[in-house]
C-alpha positions, 0 to 999 in steps of 0.5 A: 294857432298851431304851427308845425315844424317837423314833428315839433309844434308850438301852441299859441292863442288862436286867431279868434282869441287874438282878434277878440283881444285886439277888439276889446283892447281897442274898445278900451282905448276909444273910451280913454286917452290915447298916447299920441306922442309916441309911435305905438299903434292904438296905444292906451295912455295909463292914468292914475285910475286903474285900467283893466284889459283882458289877459293878453292873447298878444304880446304888449309893448309898454312905454314908461315915459314919453317919446324918450322913455323906456320901452318894455315888452310883455310876452306870454311865458312859453314852456315846452311840453313833452310832445314838443309843443310850446304852451302858455300857462298864464305867466308873462315875462317883462323885459327890454326887447333891445337886449333880451333876444340877443344877449344874457339879459334880465327880466321880470315875471308876472304871475297869475294873482300877483302884481308888479310895481315898475320903477327905479325905487326897486334896486333889483329892477334897476339892475335887471332892466337898466332903467334910465332916469326917465323912469319914475321911482314908482311908475306903473303897477301891473296886476294879473288876475282871472279878470285880466291885466290891471294897470295903473300909473303911480307917477304924477309926472311921467306918462305910461302907455301900452299897446298890443304887438301885432306884427306877425314876426314879433308876435311869434318871436318868443317861440321862434327864439326858443326853437332856434336854441334847439337848433344850436344845441343840436349843432353842438351835440351833433346827435341825440342824448342817449346812452352810448355804447361801452366803447363810445362811453370809454372813449368820451371820458378818456378824452375828457380826462386828457383835457382835464390834465391840462385844463385851461386856467388851472393852477398846477401843484408842485408836481405839475399836476392839476391843483385844486384851484381854477384862476378864471378871467373876470371878463367872460360872464359866469353862468353858475348852476347848482347841484343838478342831481341827475336832473338832466332836464334842468341843465337842458333848460339852461342851455336853451334859455336866455343867451347862455348857449350863445355866450359859450359859443362866442366866448363871452360866458363861462358855464360853472357847474358847482358839483353833484351833477349825479345821484338823484335826490328825488324820493323813490329814485335815489338808487336809479343811476342811469340818469346820472350816467346820461348827465355826465355824458352830456357834461363830457360832451360840453367839456370837449366842445368848450374846454375853456368855457365849461368847468365842473367843481367837485362836490361831495357826491362826486365820489364812490365813498360809502359815506354818501347816502340819500334816503337810506340808499348807499348812493356812492357804492351804487354809483360805483357798481352801476358804472362797473356793471354797465360800462366796465372796470376801465370806465369806472376807473376813468371816472375815479380819475376824472374825480381826482382831476377836478378843481375845488374852487373857482376864483376870479377878480369878481367872484369865488365859487365852490361846492359846499362852503369856505373852510373853517380851518386854516387855508392858504393859496398854496394849500388850495393849489396842492389840494391832494396834500390837504384832505381835510381842506378838500373835505370841508370844501365839499361837505361843510354847511352853513352854520345854523342853530342845528349845525353850529360847526358850519361856516359863517361870515368870518370864514367867507371873509377869510377865503376872500382874503386868502385868494386876494379878491375884494372883501365884497366879492360874491361867493357862490355855493351849492350843497345846502338849500336854504329852504325846502322850496326854491332854487336860488338864494341871494344873500343867503342866511342874511350874509351879504354877497353869499349866494346859494344855488340848488339845481335839482328842484322839480319845478324851477331851475335857477342860475346866477349870472352877470347881466350888467356889472353885478351877479344876479339870479335868473329863474326858469320853469323846469321843462321835459327838455330831454324828450323835447331835444331828442324829438327835435333831433329826430326831425329833419328841420325846424 
């Protein structure tokens, strides 16, 4: 089925495949026990014997436990194509429907060829899904393969039931939800994401710099100027995003997933960018600075719209230094030259002013964050406040890497502990960093390097974008597939209505 909304479409399994799935599902139910004690139409009771159903062409509802149990939804994970279609590419998302569509919420991803064992024994599942006690330690096993979805109840005392979702509004809910976020983002940005004129670009950055000079939550230095420290409140949930390196699509994915945009709108969330939003690190594209300009334009528009909720920490690539290079390309110098050539001397100078106004560390009662890592040398609150008087400290906060066998001068657990102590947060407070991907694959590493409460984010992965946020009381990772969102957004803005 393809529904059209202006020039935007969403591609879903067609009516025939849905009817076929429903018939085959009901055929399975007829041959097995049905769940009669809960309100699920045509529900299949999952026993200790493996049951296989076709790969779901309709969303499923899963009940762990009896009538007072815990209900989950299993939806096809939809991804935007460049032409605006939402398509399903085999993966499924499993989540609590009472929170997923209305709040920042956790989920599990079921990947083709993989399996999930649902139950309270898994600590991450307990945090992401908030399992009640009625859920068993090992409750239900799901495995997705080309043969279909296999289910097996692993608990001898707790029931498990599954049923298709057939109400039309609920069937289309995931697609409608994603599309609604494009509408909200359009209302916020009030126009397409495209290069502005020179005068518009200069006006934009000058207005941002005016905000930065009196940035909310900034600790001022001895001269009454913005210092190196953001003292953030703990109640709004942080939404951390790592080094984007001009991959604007990934930032737009974050803004159109989960409840992140809604949290910015209602004040319940803070978007904290960990620096290095510019200068591509994709091989062959290191010298292309146009995407970096567009990225900063978007960040500036967000900062003006949410001055108390969007924050940017300085990274090592937020500079015109001739020390910055990637793949032999002098990115710092090229960035400076590109700004001068395309937007003029005043704009280039305004970008330097923006860099000079940036904070280096964000601290709250519940977390700390900076771009690179904690200094290995002396650090005090006053030094962070008066960061311009301590260039060595500023350099370490933007350049230092995790200590490894090939980098013995890097930071380690003791340096993290010292930073927490100097900023007066509890010893177990998480520290969220960017700068140093832990491996060549992935986007988010929890307890990186085997260090508890030490988390690293990388935002420029071509296939995935990870964030660290708080869905309950603890910071947790959430990962989303990359999508061509710049084209999708601009295509959507060009339509009159959804």
